[in-house]
C-alpha positions in Angstrom: -2.1 12.7 -2.6 0.5 12.7 0.3 -1.9 14.7 2.5 -4.7 12.4 1.6 -2.7 9.3 2.6 -1.8 11.1 6.0 -5.5 11.9 6.5 -6.4 8.3 5.9 -3.7 7.2 8.2 -4.7 9.2 11.2 -8.4 9.0 10.7 -8.5 5.2 10.1 -6.2 4.5 13.0 -8.1 6.4 15.6 -11.5 5.5 14.3 -10.6 1.8 14.1 -8.9 1.7 17.5 -11.7 3.6 19.3 -14.3 1.4 17.8 -13.9 -1.8 20.0 -12.9 -0.1 23.3 -14.8 -0.7 26.5 -16.8 2.4 27.0 -17.2 2.5 30.8 -14.5 4.5 32.5 -14.7 3.6 36.1 -16.7 0.5 37.0 -19.4 1.0 39.6 -19.0 4.7 40.3 -20.7 4.7 43.8 -17.6 2.7 45.1 -15.6 5.8 44.2 -18.1 8.5 44.9 -19.1 7.4 48.5 -15.7 7.9 50.1 -15.5 11.3 48.5 -18.9 12.6 49.3 -19.2 11.1 52.7 -16.2 13.1 53.8 -17.9 16.4 53.0 -19.4 17.5 56.3 -21.7 20.0 54.7 -23.4 17.1 52.8 -23.5 14.5 55.6 -25.2 17.0 57.9 -28.0 17.8 55.5 -31.6 16.8 56.4 -33.2 13.9 54.5 -35.1 14.9 51.3 -38.5 13.6 50.1 -38.3 11.1 47.2 -40.1 12.5 44.1 -40.8 10.8 40.8 -39.6 12.4 37.7 -43.1 12.8 36.5 -44.2 14.6 39.7 -41.2 17.0 39.3 -42.0 17.7 35.7 -45.7 18.3 36.2 -44.9 20.8 39.1 -42.2 22.6 37.2 -43.3 22.3 33.5 -43.6 26.0 32.8 -40.4 27.0 34.7 -38.5 24.2 33.0 -39.6 25.2 29.5 -38.3 28.7 30.1 -35.1 27.4 31.9 -34.2 25.0 29.1 -34.6 27.7 26.5 -32.1 29.8 28.4 -29.7 26.9 28.8 -29.8 26.2 25.0 -28.7 29.7 24.2 -26.0 29.5 26.8 -24.7 26.2 25.4 -24.6 27.5 21.9 -22.4 30.4 23.1 -20.2 28.6 25.7 -19.7 24.9 24.7 -17.1 24.3 21.9 -18.4 22.1 19.1 -21.8 22.0 20.6 -24.6 20.4 18.4 -27.6 22.7 18.8 -30.9 21.3 19.7 -33.0 20.8 16.6 -36.1 22.8 16.2 -39.2 20.9 17.4 -37.4 19.1 20.3 -37.8 22.0 22.7 -39.5 21.2 26.1 -42.7 23.2 26.0 -45.4 24.0 28.5 -48.3 22.1 27.0 -50.1 20.9 30.1 -50.2 17.4 28.7 -49.2 15.1 31.5 -49.4 11.8 29.6 -46.2 12.5 27.5 -44.4 14.9 29.9 -41.5 12.5 30.7 -41.0 11.6 27.1 -40.9 15.3 26.1 -38.4 16.0 28.8 -36.0 13.2 27.9 -36.1 14.1 24.3 -35.5 17.8 25.0 -32.4 16.6 27.0 -31.5 14.3 24.1 -31.3 11.3 26.3 -32.4 7.8 25.4 -36.2 8.1 25.9 -36.3 4.4 27.0 -34.3 4.8 30.2 -36.1 3.6 33.3 -35.3 6.0 36.1 -36.8 3.9 38.9 -36.9 5.2 42.5 -34.1 3.1 44.1 -30.9 3.1 46.0 -27.6 1.5 44.9 -26.2 -0.3 48.0 -22.4 -0.4 48.8 -20.7 -3.7 49.6 -20.9 -3.1 53.4 -24.5 -2.0 53.3 -27.4 -4.4 54.4 -30.8 -4.6 52.6 -32.6 -4.1 55.9 -35.8 -5.6 54.7 -36.2 -3.4 51.6 -37.4 -4.8 48.3 -34.6 -5.8 45.9 -34.8 -4.6 42.3 -33.3 -6.8 39.6 -30.7 -4.9 37.5 -32.7 -5.6 34.4 -35.3 -3.1 35.7 -32.8 -0.3 36.0 -31.0 -0.3 32.6 -31.9 -0.6 29.0 -28.9 -3.0 28.4 -29.7 -6.7 27.9 -26.3 -7.8 29.4 -26.5 -6.9 33.1 -23.7 -9.1 34.2 -21.7 -6.0 35.3 -24.5 -5.1 37.7 -24.9 -8.5 39.2 -22.6 -8.0 42.1 -24.7 -5.1 43.5 -27.9 -4.8 45.5 -30.5 -2.3 44.5 -33.4 -1.5 46.6 -36.7 0.2 46.2 -37.6 3.5 47.7 -41.0 5.1 47.4 -42.3 8.5 46.5 -42.7 10.5 49.7 -40.1 8.5 51.5 -37.3 10.5 53.2 -33.8 9.6 52.2 -30.3 11.1 52.8 -28.9 13.3 50.0 -25.7 11.3 50.2 -27.5 8.1 49.2 -29.2 9.9 46.3 -26.0 11.3 45.1 -24.1 8.0 45.3 -26.8 6.1 43.5 -27.1 8.7 40.7 -23.4 8.6 40.1 -23.8 5.2 38.3 -27.0 5.9 36.3 -25.6 7.4 33.1 -24.0 3.9 32.3 -27.5 2.4 32.4 -28.4 3.5 28.9 -28.6 7.3 29.0 -26.6 7.8 25.9 -27.5 4.8 23.8 -28.8 5.2 20.3 -28.5 8.9 20.0 -26.9 9.1 16.5 -28.6 9.0 13.2 -26.9 5.8 12.1 -27.9 3.9 15.4 -31.1 2.6 14.0 -33.3 4.4 16.5 -36.1 6.8 15.9 -34.7 9.3 18.4 -31.2 9.1 17.0 -32.6 10.3 13.7 -34.0 13.5 15.2 -31.4 14.5 17.9 -29.0 16.4 15.6 -25.8 14.7 16.6 -25.2 13.3 13.1 -23.5 10.0 12.5 -21.6 8.3 15.3 -18.1 9.8 15.2 -16.3 6.8 16.8 -17.1 3.7 18.8 -18.8 0.7 17.3 -22.6 1.4 16.6 -23.2 -2.3 16.2 -22.3 -2.9 19.9 -25.2 -2.6 22.4 -23.2 -0.1 24.5 -21.0 1.3 21.7 -23.0 4.4 20.9 -22.4 6.0 24.4 -18.7 6.6 23.7 -18.8 10.2 22.4 -20.7 11.2 25.5 -18.3 9.6 28.1 -15.0 10.4 26.4 -13.5 13.9 25.7 -10.4 14.3 23.5 -9.5 17.9 24.1 -5.7 17.9 24.0 -4.6 16.2 20.8 -2.0 17.7 18.4 -3.2 20.1 15.8 -2.3 17.6 13.0 -4.5 14.9 14.6 -7.5 17.3 14.7 -6.8 18.5 11.2 -7.0 15.0 9.8 -9.4 13.5 12.3 -11.9 16.3 13.1 -14.4 13.7 14.3 -12.4 13.6 17.6 -13.9 17.0 18.4 -17.3 15.5 18.4 -17.5 14.5 22.1 -20.1 15.6 24.5 -19.3 15.1 28.1 -19.2 18.9 28.6 -22.7 19.1 27.4 -23.9 16.6 29.9 -21.8 18.0 32.8 -23.1 21.6 32.2 -26.7 20.5 31.6 -27.1 18.5 34.7 -25.3 21.1 36.8 -27.8 23.7 35.6 -30.7 21.3 36.2 -29.5 20.6 39.7 -29.3 24.3 40.4 -32.8 24.8 39.0 -34.2 21.9 41.1 -32.7 23.3 44.4 -33.8 26.8 43.7 -37.5 25.6 43.2 -37.5 23.3 46.3 -37.2 20.0 44.5 -34.2 18.8 46.4 -34.4 15.2 45.6 -33.9 16.0 41.9 -31.3 18.5 42.7 -29.2 15.7 44.2 -30.1 13.3 41.5 -29.2 15.6 38.7 -26.0 16.5 40.5 -25.0 12.8 40.6 -25.6 12.4 36.9 -23.3 15.3 36.2 -20.6 13.9 38.5 -20.6 10.6 36.5 -19.5 12.3 33.3 -17.0 14.5 35.1 -15.6 11.5 36.9 -15.2 9.7 33.6 -12.7 12.3 32.4 -10.3 11.4 35.2 -9.7 8.0 33.4 -6.8 8.3 30.9 -8.4 6.0 28.4 -11.3 8.4 28.1 -9.3 11.5 27.4 -6.4 10.2 25.2 -7.6 8.1 22.3 -4.3 6.2 22.0 -2.2 6.6 25.1 1.5 5.9 24.5 1.3 6.2 20.7 2.6 9.3 18.8 0.9 10.8 15.8 4.0 9.8 13.8 3.5 6.1 14.9 -0.2 6.3 13.9 0.7 7.5 10.4 3.4 4.9 10.0 1.3 1.8 10.9 -1.5 3.0 8.7 0.8 3.6 5.7 1.8 0.0 6.1 -1.8 -1.0 6.3 -2.6 1.0 3.1 0.1 -0.8 1.1 -1.1 -4.2 2.3 0.5 -4.8 5.7 -2.3 -4.3 8.3 -0.8 -6.3 11.2 0.6 -3.4 13.1 -2.6 -1.5 12.9 -4.7 -4.5 13.9 -2.3 -5.2 16.8 -2.5 -1.6 18.1 -6.3 -2.0 18.1 -6.2 -5.0 20.2 -3.6 -3.8 22.7 -5.3 -0.5 23.4 -8.6 -2.3 24.0 -6.9 -4.8 26.4 -5.1 -2.2 28.5 -8.3 -0.3 28.9 -10.1 -3.4 30.0 -7.3 -4.3 32.5 -7.2 -0.9 34.1 -11.0 -0.8 34.4 -11.1 -4.3 35.9 -8.1 -3.5 38.3 -9.9 -0.5 39.6 -13.1 -2.3 40.2 -11.5 -5.3 42.1 -9.3 -3.0 44.1 -12.3 -0.9 45.2 -14.5 -3.8 46.0 -11.7 -5.1 48.2 -11.1 -1.7 49.8 -14.6 -1.9 51.4 -13.4 -4.9 53.5 -10.9 -2.7 55.3 -12.6 0.6 54.6 -11.1 2.7 57.5 -7.5 1.9 56.7 -7.4 1.3 53.0 -5.1 3.7 51.2 -7.4 4.0 48.1 -10.3 5.0 50.4 -7.9 7.4 52.2 -7.0 9.0 48.8 -10.7 9.6 48.0 -11.5 10.9 51.4 -8.5 13.3 51.6 -9.0 17.0 51.4 -6.7 17.8 48.5 -6.5 21.3 47.1 -9.5 21.9 44.9 -9.4 23.9 41.6 -12.5 26.1 41.6 -15.1 25.0 39.0 -15.5 27.0 35.9 -17.3 26.5 32.5 -14.2 24.9 31.0 -13.2 22.9 34.2 -13.8 19.5 32.5 -11.7 20.5 29.5 -8.9 22.5 30.9 -8.5 20.9 34.4 -9.8 17.3 34.7 -9.1 16.1 31.2 -5.7 17.8 31.0 -4.5 16.2 34.2 -5.7 12.9 32.8 -4.1 13.3 29.4 -0.8 14.3 31.1 -0.9 11.1 33.1 -1.9 8.8 30.1 1.6 7.8 29.0 2.7 7.0 32.6 -0.4 4.8 33.0 0.1 3.0 29.7 3.8 2.4 30.6 2.9 1.0 34.1 0.4 -1.5 32.7 3.0 -2.8 30.3 5.5 -3.1 33.0 3.6 -4.7 35.9 0.8 -6.7 34.2 1.3 -10.0 32.6 2.3 -9.8 28.9 -0.6 -11.9 27.8 -2.9 -9.2 29.0 -1.2 -6.1 27.8 1.4 -7.1 25.2 -0.1 -9.9 23.2 -2.3 -8.7 20.4 -3.5 -12.2 19.7 -5.3 -12.3 23.0 -8.8 -10.7 23.8 -8.6 -9.6 27.4 -12.3 -8.5 27.8 -14.3 -11.0 29.7 -11.5 -13.5 29.7 -10.9 -15.8 32.7 -7.5 -14.1 33.2 -9.3 -10.8 33.8 -11.6 -12.4 36.3 -8.6 -13.3 38.5 -6.6 -10.2 37.6 -5.1 -9.6 40.9 -3.6 -13.1 41.1 -2.3 -12.7 37.6 -0.5 -9.5 38.5 0.8 -10.8 41.8 2.3 -13.9 40.1 3.9 -11.8 37.4 5.3 -8.8 39.3 4.7 -9.6 42.9 3.8 -7.2 45.7 5.8 -4.5 44.1 3.6 -4.6 41.0 0.5 -4.3 43.1 2.1 -1.5 45.1 3.1 0.5 42.0 -0.3 0.0 40.3 -2.1 1.0 43.5 0.1 4.2 43.7 -0.9 5.0 40.2 -4.6 4.4 40.9 -4.3 6.5 43.9 -3.2 9.4 41.8 -6.1 9.0 39.5 -8.5 8.8 42.3 -7.3 12.0 43.8 -8.1 13.8 40.6 -11.5 12.1 40.6 -12.1 13.2 44.1 -11.0 16.8 43.4 -13.4 17.0 40.4 -16.4 15.8 42.3 -15.7 18.2 45.2 -15.3 21.1 42.9 -18.6 20.3 41.1 -20.4 19.9 44.5 -19.1 23.2 45.8 -20.1 25.0 42.6 -23.7 23.8 42.8 -24.4 24.1 46.5 -23.0 27.6 46.6 -26.0 28.7 44.5 -28.6 26.5 46.4 
């Protein structure tokens, strides 16, 4: 009975707290990716590549991709811890049927088959439209709420047009947040979720439009054994699957002369890898010990749920604050791009850990977890208590979050901004290192 109570304590705490969290790690990934990637001379010197639709790529490579994805599946089953094998019948096969080829490919990759995958570019704050046709965000994502994309210009590119690899990479860095991983679990109410083999959604709120993507963008690899023992669902996270799959696809595309898709697949993989440099995507409850989790749940079990409910709200609020702070700081950084310290941190050539099969797990997420308590403490010290210490307040989409910088400046002054920027700089260096390592690993085989 004692072990059962402990099990319930840990499992309910983590499950409930993870459910309402915002599930985007870094807002608007191209803002971060461009300074990193534009400082790689090998990339900026590359010739433009010819734009190619996904359907054209698949028609050209159907036979080769069928064999390639079969080999990848065998590799994944051997090399990815806690991998959910591809169910029989979802394999991408060489059928010669062009009418359903995109659908067959997306379902073989176990992506949301409704994603839109337009040919377009994501423009940065300092880039002009230059007469190109603007695409509404609603034509790029499966989400109905496109408010987070409303500050960005997206422009059409056409098949056969020549574009710089850097532009393709930066644009692709944001795409996995446009619906790639929505509805993939059997309890998500989608036909594809019932066939993909991922089981029921392990955490996150399946009722929220964006909630089902959580296990693909979060990786909890460094919890105490006790936490895993009583919360085994924490192991059911899949960013390593996405990172390795898109790395392999990028290498295949380059090897077969389909460079546009080499860069686009690479950008998709970078997105998931970059997510793991965000502490709230690698530590389920930053700042809270396993003992604390058990204690607040024991109180909830005997009829005193306030501590647990408060913890839920506070973790969600701090996640929202950090994400919003990053987005505002990076948008502002583009107004003084050449001298901004955040841009400099992303552009700096820091030591790079060579990429390996367990790089996401043992390098990036480990650094992120090690930093998580420090990040949690800084948010509580330098941000207004209403935003990070008041469990009666919902920070997400509040007016206080909209003018977050003013809120922090009024509370902790220039020192607070300076300290938070210094901490953000540390996180961005890890982000930069991870993208560079991934890039080097892929282009070394091209």
